[in-house]
PALOPA-313378 format. One record per atom (N, C-alpha, C): residue number from 0; residue in three letters; atom name; x, y, z. Coordinates in Angstrom, 2 decimals, always signed. Layout:
% PALOPA-313378
DRENSE     k     r    a         x         y         z
DRENSE   NUM   ALA   CA         X         Y         Z
...
END
This chain:
% PALOPA-313378
DRENSE     k     r    a         x         y         z
DRENSE     0   ASP    N     +0.78     -1.34     -0.22
DRENSE     0   ASP   CA     +0.08     -0.65     +0.36
DRENSE     0   ASP    C     +1.06     +1.08     -0.15
DRENSE     1   LYS    N     +0.66     +2.15     -1.14
DRENSE     1   LYS   CA     +1.38     +2.94     -1.50
DRENSE     1   LYS    C     +0.88     +4.68     -1.23
DRENSE     2   SER    N     -0.30     +4.54     -0.54
DRENSE     2   SER   CA     -0.82     +5.47     -0.18
DRENSE     2   SER    C     -0.26     +7.06     +0.10
DRENSE     3   ALA    N     -0.17     +6.19     +1.76
DRENSE     3   ALA   CA     +0.47     +7.09     +2.94
DRENSE     3   ALA    C     +2.02     +7.67     +2.68
DRENSE     4   TYR    N     +2.35     +6.95     +1.30
DRENSE     4   TYR   CA     +3.71     +7.39     +0.83
DRENSE     4   TYR    C     +3.79     +8.33     +0.30
DRENSE     5   VAL    N     +3.15     +8.13     -0.85
DRENSE     5   VAL   CA     +2.59     +9.05     -2.07
DRENSE     5   VAL    C     +2.19    +10.30     -1.76
DRENSE     6   ALA    N     +1.18    +10.19     -0.66
DRENSE     6   ALA   CA     +0.67    +11.77     -0.02
DRENSE     6   ALA    C     +1.33    +12.23     +0.89
DRENSE     7   ALA    N     +2.20    +11.54     +1.39
DRENSE     7   ALA   CA     +3.97    +12.41     +2.50
DRENSE     7   ALA    C     +4.47    +13.32     +0.93
DRENSE     8   LYS    N     +4.78    +12.52     -0.15
DRENSE     8   LYS   CA     +5.46    +13.31     -1.22
DRENSE     8   LYS    C     +4.47    +14.28     -1.97
DRENSE     9   HIS    N     +3.56    +14.01     -1.95
DRENSE     9   HIS   CA     +2.88    +15.31     -2.57
DRENSE     9   HIS    C     +2.33    +16.60     -1.39
DRENSE    10   GLY    N     +2.39    +16.25     -0.28
DRENSE    10   GLY   CA     +2.28    +16.91     +0.97
DRENSE    10   GLY    C     +3.22    +17.98     +0.83
DRENSE    11   ILE    N     +4.84    +16.87     +0.48
DRENSE    11   ILE   CA     +5.93    +17.95     +0.77
DRENSE    11   ILE    C     +6.15    +18.73     -0.17
DRENSE    12   VAL    N     +5.30    +18.70     -1.83
DRENSE    12   VAL   CA     +5.73    +19.42     -2.46
DRENSE    12   VAL    C     +4.68    +20.86     -2.31
DRENSE    13   GLY    N     +3.63    +20.70     -1.46
DRENSE    13   GLY   CA     +2.35    +21.01     -1.42
DRENSE    13   GLY    C     +2.64    +22.27     -0.38
DRENSE    14   LEU    N     +3.72    +21.30     +0.98
DRENSE    14   LEU   CA     +3.81    +22.73     +1.52
DRENSE    14   LEU    C     +5.38    +23.53     +1.45
DRENSE    15   THR    N     +6.20    +22.95     +0.27
DRENSE    15   THR   CA     +7.14    +23.69     -0.46
DRENSE    15   THR    C     +6.92    +25.20     -0.92
DRENSE    16   LYS    N     +5.80    +24.27     -1.88
DRENSE    16   LYS   CA     +4.74    +26.05     -2.41
DRENSE    16   LYS    C     +4.58    +27.19     -1.56
DRENSE    17   VAL    N     +3.44    +26.45     -0.26
DRENSE    17   VAL   CA     +2.93    +27.57     +0.46
DRENSE    17   VAL    C     +4.41    +28.39     +1.13
DRENSE    18   THR    N     +5.38    +27.46     +1.46
DRENSE    18   THR   CA     +6.21    +28.17     +2.17
DRENSE    18   THR    C     +7.46    +28.80     +1.74
DRENSE    19   ALA    N     +7.01    +28.68     +0.29
DRENSE    19   ALA   CA     +8.22    +29.79     -0.57
DRENSE    19   ALA    C     +7.01    +30.74     -0.69
DRENSE    20   LEU    N     +6.02    +30.70     -1.16
DRENSE    20   LEU   CA     +4.63    +32.16     -1.03
DRENSE    20   LEU    C     +5.17    +32.85     -0.14
DRENSE    21   GLU    N     +5.17    +32.10     +1.47
DRENSE    21   GLU   CA     +4.42    +32.80     +2.36
DRENSE    21   GLU    C     +6.01    +33.49     +2.97
DRENSE    22   LEU    N     +7.23    +33.26     +2.68
DRENSE    22   LEU   CA     +8.26    +33.65     +2.44
DRENSE    22   LEU    C     +8.89    +34.80     +1.55
DRENSE    23   ALA    N     +8.16    +34.40     +0.43
DRENSE    23   ALA   CA     +8.98    +35.16     -1.06
DRENSE    23   ALA    C     +9.47    +36.38     -0.69
DRENSE    24   THR    N     +9.31    +37.49     +0.48
DRENSE    24   THR   CA     +9.71    +38.75     +0.46
DRENSE    24   THR    C    +10.58    +38.95     +1.88
DRENSE    25   THR    N    +10.84    +37.73     +1.99
DRENSE    25   THR   CA    +11.48    +37.39     +3.29
DRENSE    25   THR    C    +13.14    +37.53     +3.01
DRENSE    26   GLY    N    +13.50    +36.65     +1.63
DRENSE    26   GLY   CA    +15.24    +36.25     +1.43
DRENSE    26   GLY    C    +15.24    +35.03     +1.47
DRENSE    27   VAL    N    +13.90    +34.43     +2.67
DRENSE    27   VAL   CA    +14.40    +33.03     +2.34
DRENSE    27   VAL    C    +13.83    +32.10     +1.26
DRENSE    28   THR    N    +14.18    +30.99     +1.07
DRENSE    28   THR   CA    +13.98    +30.19     -0.51
DRENSE    28   THR    C    +13.27    +28.80     +0.52
DRENSE    29   ALA    N    +12.34    +28.04     -0.75
DRENSE    29   ALA   CA    +11.70    +27.18     -0.14
DRENSE    29   ALA    C    +11.54    +26.25     -1.46
DRENSE    30   ASN    N    +12.24    +24.73     -1.74
DRENSE    30   ASN   CA    +12.21    +24.20     -2.74
DRENSE    30   ASN    C    +12.73    +23.01     -2.08
DRENSE    31   ALA    N    +11.67    +22.03     -2.89
DRENSE    31   ALA   CA    +12.15    +20.39     -3.23
DRENSE    31   ALA    C    +12.97    +19.28     -3.99
DRENSE    32   ILE    N    +14.00    +18.46     -3.74
DRENSE    32   ILE   CA    +14.51    +18.18     -4.43
DRENSE    32   ILE    C    +13.66    +16.97     -4.51
DRENSE    33   CYS    N    +13.75    +15.84     -5.19
DRENSE    33   CYS   CA    +12.86    +14.96     -6.08
DRENSE    33   CYS    C    +14.10    +14.19     -5.77
DRENSE    34   PRO    N    +14.12    +12.95     -5.55
DRENSE    34   PRO   CA    +15.24    +12.38     -6.22
DRENSE    34   PRO    C    +14.86    +10.88     -7.06
DRENSE    35   GLY    N    +15.25    +10.16     -7.33
DRENSE    35   GLY   CA    +14.30     +9.47     -8.16
DRENSE    35   GLY    C    +15.25     +7.68     -6.89
DRENSE    36   TRP    N    +15.49     +6.87     -7.65
DRENSE    36   TRP   CA    +16.46     +5.38     -6.92
DRENSE    36   TRP    C    +17.78     +6.08     -6.62
DRENSE    37   VAL    N    +17.38     +5.88     -5.19
DRENSE    37   VAL   CA    +18.68     +6.04     -4.15
DRENSE    37   VAL    C    +19.52     +5.14     -3.68
DRENSE    38   LEU    N    +20.12     +4.61     -3.96
DRENSE    38   LEU   CA    +21.02     +3.19     -2.57
DRENSE    38   LEU    C    +21.20     +3.34     -2.11
DRENSE    39   THR    N    +19.69     +2.96     -1.63
DRENSE    39   THR   CA    +20.00     +3.43     +0.08
DRENSE    39   THR    C    +19.73     +1.64     +0.63
DRENSE    40   PRO    N    +19.68     +1.53     +2.46
DRENSE    40   PRO   CA    +19.08     +0.42     +3.27
DRENSE    40   PRO    C    +18.50     -0.13     +2.69
DRENSE    41   LEU    N    +17.09     +0.45     +2.67
DRENSE    41   LEU   CA    +16.23     +0.31     +2.21
DRENSE    41   LEU    C    +15.96     -0.32     +0.61
DRENSE    42   VAL    N    +16.48     +0.23     -0.70
DRENSE    42   VAL   CA    +16.60     +0.00     -1.46
DRENSE    42   VAL    C    +17.29     -1.20     -1.41
DRENSE    43   GLN    N    +18.13     -1.33     -1.38
DRENSE    43   GLN   CA    +19.37     -2.85     -1.40
DRENSE    43   GLN    C    +18.11     -3.79     -0.83
DRENSE    44   LYS    N    +17.38     -3.36     +0.55
DRENSE    44   LYS   CA    +16.63     -4.65     +0.61
DRENSE    44   LYS    C    +16.05     -5.18     -0.28
DRENSE    45   GLN    N    +15.03     -4.03     -1.53
DRENSE    45   GLN   CA    +14.42     -4.42     -1.96
DRENSE    45   GLN    C    +14.74     -5.46     -3.49
DRENSE    46   ILE    N    +16.36     -4.96     -3.30
DRENSE    46   ILE   CA    +16.82     -5.48     -4.74
DRENSE    46   ILE    C    +17.00     -6.97     -4.52
DRENSE    47   ASP    N    +17.70     -7.01     -2.89
DRENSE    47   ASP   CA    +18.08     -8.46     -2.51
DRENSE    47   ASP    C    +16.49     -9.39     -2.12
DRENSE    48   ALA    N    +15.64     -9.07     -2.29
DRENSE    48   ALA   CA    +14.68     -9.55     -1.92
DRENSE    48   ALA    C    +13.82    -10.00     -3.36
DRENSE    49   ARG    N    +14.06     -9.40     -4.60
DRENSE    49   ARG   CA    +13.87     -9.31     -5.90
DRENSE    49   ARG    C    +14.53    -10.45     -7.10
DRENSE    50   ALA    N    +15.74    -10.20     -5.69
DRENSE    50   ALA   CA    +17.08    -11.54     -6.42
DRENSE    50   ALA    C    +16.22    -13.00     -6.27
DRENSE    51   ALA    N    +16.00    -12.86     -4.51
DRENSE    51   ALA   CA    +15.71    -14.09     -4.14
DRENSE    51   ALA    C    +14.19    -14.32     -4.34
DRENSE    52   ALA    N    +13.68    -13.94     -4.74
DRENSE    52   ALA   CA    +12.02    -14.20     -4.99
DRENSE    52   ALA    C    +12.36    -14.53     -6.90
DRENSE    53   GLU    N    +13.17    -13.78     -7.32
DRENSE    53   GLU   CA    +12.94    -14.20     -9.10
DRENSE    53   GLU    C    +13.84    -15.51     -9.23
DRENSE    54   LYS    N    +14.85    -15.56     -8.05
DRENSE    54   LYS   CA    +15.98    -16.50     -8.57
DRENSE    54   LYS    C    +17.24    -15.46     -9.76
DRENSE    55   ILE    N    +17.49    -14.74     -9.08
DRENSE    55   ILE   CA    +18.56    -13.97    -10.46
DRENSE    55   ILE    C    +19.69    -13.14     -9.64
DRENSE    56   SER    N    +20.20    -12.67    -10.41
DRENSE    56   SER   CA    +21.72    -12.08     -9.29
DRENSE    56   SER    C    +20.89    -11.04     -9.08
DRENSE    57   THR    N    +21.95    -10.38     -7.62
DRENSE    57   THR   CA    +21.64     -8.52     -6.87
DRENSE    57   THR    C    +21.72     -7.63     -8.67
DRENSE    58   GLU    N    +22.62     -8.38     -9.58
DRENSE    58   GLU   CA    +23.02     -7.18    -10.24
DRENSE    58   GLU    C    +21.80     -6.76    -11.43
DRENSE    59   GLN    N    +21.11     -8.39    -11.62
DRENSE    59   GLN   CA    +20.19     -8.78    -12.81
DRENSE    59   GLN    C    +18.73     -7.66    -12.16
DRENSE    60   ALA    N    +18.76     -7.67    -10.63
DRENSE    60   ALA   CA    +17.73     -7.22     -9.84
DRENSE    60   ALA    C    +17.73     -5.61    -10.21
DRENSE    61   THR    N    +18.64     -5.42     -9.92
DRENSE    61   THR   CA    +18.90     -3.88     -9.88
DRENSE    61   THR    C    +18.63     -3.51    -11.81
DRENSE    62   ARG    N    +19.15     -3.89    -12.43
DRENSE    62   ARG   CA    +19.00     -3.54    -13.74
DRENSE    62   ARG    C    +17.21     -3.27    -13.90
DRENSE    63   GLU    N    +16.79     -4.36    -13.47
DRENSE    63   GLU   CA    +15.32     -4.82    -13.36
DRENSE    63   GLU    C    +14.77     -3.16    -12.58
DRENSE    64   LEU    N    +14.98     -3.33    -11.50
DRENSE    64   LEU   CA    +14.37     -1.95    -10.62
DRENSE    64   LEU    C    +14.82     -0.82    -11.47
DRENSE    65   LEU    N    +15.67     -0.69    -11.79
DRENSE    65   LEU   CA    +15.91     +0.53    -12.55
DRENSE    65   LEU    C    +15.36     +0.85    -13.63
DRENSE    66   GLY    N    +15.58     -0.02    -14.36
DRENSE    66   GLY   CA    +14.88     +0.19    -16.04
DRENSE    66   GLY    C    +13.05     +0.38    -15.72
DRENSE    67   GLU    N    +12.10     -0.11    -14.71
DRENSE    67   GLU   CA    +11.05     +0.02    -14.00
DRENSE    67   GLU    C    +11.19     +1.45    -14.50
DRENSE    68   LYS    N    +11.70     +2.00    -13.89
DRENSE    68   LYS   CA    +11.72     +3.35    -13.91
DRENSE    68   LYS    C    +12.13     +4.87    -14.63
DRENSE    69   GLU    N    +13.53     +4.48    -13.92
DRENSE    69   GLU   CA    +14.75     +5.40    -14.02
DRENSE    69   GLU    C    +15.75     +5.42    -15.93
DRENSE    70   PRO    N    +15.26     +6.07    -16.24
DRENSE    70   PRO   CA    +15.43     +5.77    -18.09
DRENSE    70   PRO    C    +16.68     +6.15    -17.95
DRENSE    71   SER    N    +17.99     +6.31    -17.40
DRENSE    71   SER   CA    +19.09     +6.46    -16.96
DRENSE    71   SER    C    +20.02     +5.53    -16.76
DRENSE    72   LEU    N    +19.26     +4.24    -16.52
DRENSE    72   LEU   CA    +19.61     +3.12    -15.57
DRENSE    72   LEU    C    +20.62     +3.71    -15.32
DRENSE    73   GLN    N    +20.45     +4.17    -13.88
DRENSE    73   GLN   CA    +21.74     +4.60    -12.67
DRENSE    73   GLN    C    +20.94     +5.15    -11.54
DRENSE    74   PHE    N    +22.07     +4.55    -10.43
DRENSE    74   PHE   CA    +20.95     +5.47     -9.12
DRENSE    74   PHE    C    +21.49     +6.88     -9.27
DRENSE    75   THR    N    +20.31     +7.39     -8.29
DRENSE    75   THR   CA    +21.03     +9.16     -7.96
DRENSE    75   THR    C    +21.84     +9.11     -7.16
DRENSE    76   THR    N    +23.23     +9.75     -6.52
DRENSE    76   THR   CA    +23.74     +9.51     -5.87
DRENSE    76   THR    C    +23.34    +10.05     -4.11
DRENSE    77   PRO    N    +23.86    +10.42     -3.40
DRENSE    77   PRO   CA    +23.75    +11.17     -2.19
DRENSE    77   PRO    C    +24.75    +12.25     -2.42
DRENSE    78   GLU    N    +25.94    +12.29     -3.28
DRENSE    78   GLU   CA    +26.41    +13.44     -4.11
DRENSE    78   GLU    C    +25.95    +14.39     -4.80
DRENSE    79   GLN    N    +25.03    +13.74     -5.71
DRENSE    79   GLN   CA    +24.53    +14.89     -6.43
DRENSE    79   GLN    C    +22.91    +15.37     -6.02
DRENSE    80   LEU    N    +22.71    +14.47     -4.70
DRENSE    80   LEU   CA    +21.69    +15.44     -4.30
DRENSE    80   LEU    C    +22.05    +16.37     -3.60
DRENSE    81   GLY    N    +23.52    +16.20     -2.77
DRENSE    81   GLY   CA    +23.75    +17.62     -1.85
DRENSE    81   GLY    C    +24.69    +18.84     -2.78
DRENSE    82   ALA    N    +24.78    +18.13     -4.16
DRENSE    82   ALA   CA    +24.96    +19.52     -5.18
DRENSE    82   ALA    C    +24.10    +20.30     -5.56
DRENSE    83   MET    N    +22.93    +19.73     -5.48
DRENSE    83   MET   CA    +21.50    +20.35     -5.47
DRENSE    83   MET    C    +21.48    +21.41     -4.45
DRENSE    84   ALA    N    +21.61    +20.58     -3.08
DRENSE    84   ALA   CA    +20.82    +21.39     -1.97
DRENSE    84   ALA    C    +22.11    +22.38     -1.75
DRENSE    85   VAL    N    +23.34    +22.59     -2.33
DRENSE    85   VAL   CA    +24.19    +23.78     -2.57
DRENSE    85   VAL    C    +23.79    +24.99     -2.93
DRENSE    86   PHE    N    +23.44    +24.18     -4.10
DRENSE    86   PHE   CA    +23.00    +25.26     -5.66
DRENSE    86   PHE    C    +22.19    +25.90     -5.20
DRENSE    87   PHE    N    +20.85    +26.05     -3.70
DRENSE    87   PHE   CA    +20.22    +26.40     -3.69
DRENSE    87   PHE    C    +19.97    +26.58     -2.55
DRENSE    88   CYS    N    +20.99    +27.07     -1.68
DRENSE    88   CYS   CA    +21.67    +27.81     -0.39
DRENSE    88   CYS    C    +22.40    +29.05     -1.17
DRENSE    89   SER    N    +22.90    +28.82     -2.75
DRENSE    89   SER   CA    +23.82    +29.94     -3.25
DRENSE    89   SER    C    +23.30    +30.95     -4.04
DRENSE    90   ALA    N    +23.58    +31.90     -4.07
DRENSE    90   ALA   CA    +23.26    +33.29     -4.36
DRENSE    90   ALA    C    +22.39    +33.52     -6.29
DRENSE    91   ALA    N    +23.06    +32.08     -6.69
DRENSE    91   ALA   CA    +22.74    +32.29     -8.16
DRENSE    91   ALA    C    +21.34    +31.46     -7.74
DRENSE    92   ALA    N    +20.78    +30.59     -6.48
DRENSE    92   ALA   CA    +19.05    +30.25     -6.82
DRENSE    92   ALA    C    +18.41    +31.69     -5.71
DRENSE    93   ALA    N    +18.95    +31.75     -5.86
DRENSE    93   ALA   CA    +18.06    +33.39     -4.54
DRENSE    93   ALA    C    +17.12    +33.67     -5.24
DRENSE    94   ASN    N    +16.68    +32.95     -6.44
DRENSE    94   ASN   CA    +14.68    +33.48     -7.08
DRENSE    94   ASN    C    +14.22    +32.64     -6.90
DRENSE    95   VAL    N    +15.15    +31.63     -7.08
DRENSE    95   VAL   CA    +14.35    +30.11     -7.34
DRENSE    95   VAL    C    +13.44    +30.24     -5.74
DRENSE    96   ARG    N    +12.01    +30.04     -5.99
DRENSE    96   ARG   CA    +10.96    +29.71     -5.07
DRENSE    96   ARG    C     +9.56    +28.66     -5.00
DRENSE    97   GLY    N    +10.03    +27.66     -4.58
DRENSE    97   GLY   CA     +8.50    +27.09     -4.11
DRENSE    97   GLY    C     +8.92    +25.82     -5.60
DRENSE    98   GLN    N    +10.01    +25.69     -6.30
DRENSE    98   GLN   CA     +9.74    +24.59     -7.15
DRENSE    98   GLN    C    +10.23    +23.26     -6.36
DRENSE    99   ALA    N     +9.62    +21.80     -7.39
DRENSE    99   ALA   CA     +9.93    +20.77     -7.32
DRENSE    99   ALA    C    +10.86    +20.40     -8.51
DRENSE   100   TRP    N    +12.42    +20.43     -7.87
DRENSE   100   TRP   CA    +13.41    +19.52     -8.76
DRENSE   100   TRP    C    +13.70    +18.16     -8.99
DRENSE   101   ALA    N    +13.42    +17.92     -9.92
DRENSE   101   ALA   CA    +13.90    +16.01    -10.24
DRENSE   101   ALA    C    +15.10    +16.23    -10.53
DRENSE   102   ASN    N    +15.63    +15.06     -9.46
DRENSE   102   ASN   CA    +17.44    +14.36    -10.45
DRENSE   102   ASN    C    +16.68    +12.84    -10.18
DRENSE   103   ASP    N    +16.69    +12.77    -11.16
DRENSE   103   ASP   CA    +15.54    +11.53    -11.15
DRENSE   103   ASP    C    +16.58    +10.28    -12.74
DRENSE   104   GLY    N    +17.10    +10.90    -13.46
DRENSE   104   GLY   CA    +17.45     +9.80    -14.63
DRENSE   104   GLY    C    +16.47     +9.87    -15.49
DRENSE   105   GLY    N    +15.70    +10.59    -15.59
DRENSE   105   GLY   CA    +14.86    +10.53    -16.26
DRENSE   105   GLY    C    +13.11    +10.27    -15.81
DRENSE   106   TRP    N    +12.67    +10.01    -14.80
DRENSE   106   TRP   CA    +11.92     +8.82    -14.30
DRENSE   106   TRP    C    +10.51     +9.92    -14.75
DRENSE   107   THR    N    +10.63    +11.20    -13.93
DRENSE   107   THR   CA     +9.57    +12.23    -14.46
DRENSE   107   THR    C     +9.44    +12.52    -15.27
DRENSE   108   ALA    N    +10.30    +12.55    -16.74
DRENSE   108   ALA   CA    +10.07    +13.27    -18.03
DRENSE   108   ALA    C     +9.77    +12.03    -18.92
DRENSE   109   GLN    N     +9.08    +10.80    -18.25
DRENSE   109   GLN   CA     +8.37     +9.71    -19.17
DRENSE   109   GLN    C     +6.53    +10.58    -19.21
END
């Protein structure tokens, strides 16, 4: 059941937008970073479970998992997400407000 998970994600985007609007004249910005698959322990458990259930290698399970959603077939890295956060804290992003920025290997472009 993913309804609670999806509701939470939509809530984050909504909260980001309203916060950005309420703080628009203060110099404080609010934006959301929306990653695709990041290789976390939780995702690794999903890969391992898939490999065991389908009797395939973890490499094959990883390719299948990524192939279902992420056209790049690559995990988004914590370093990539951190670089986005640094950008949002920089002067270059001073007028970026209320945006949901995807870093997802093309997932949302489909």
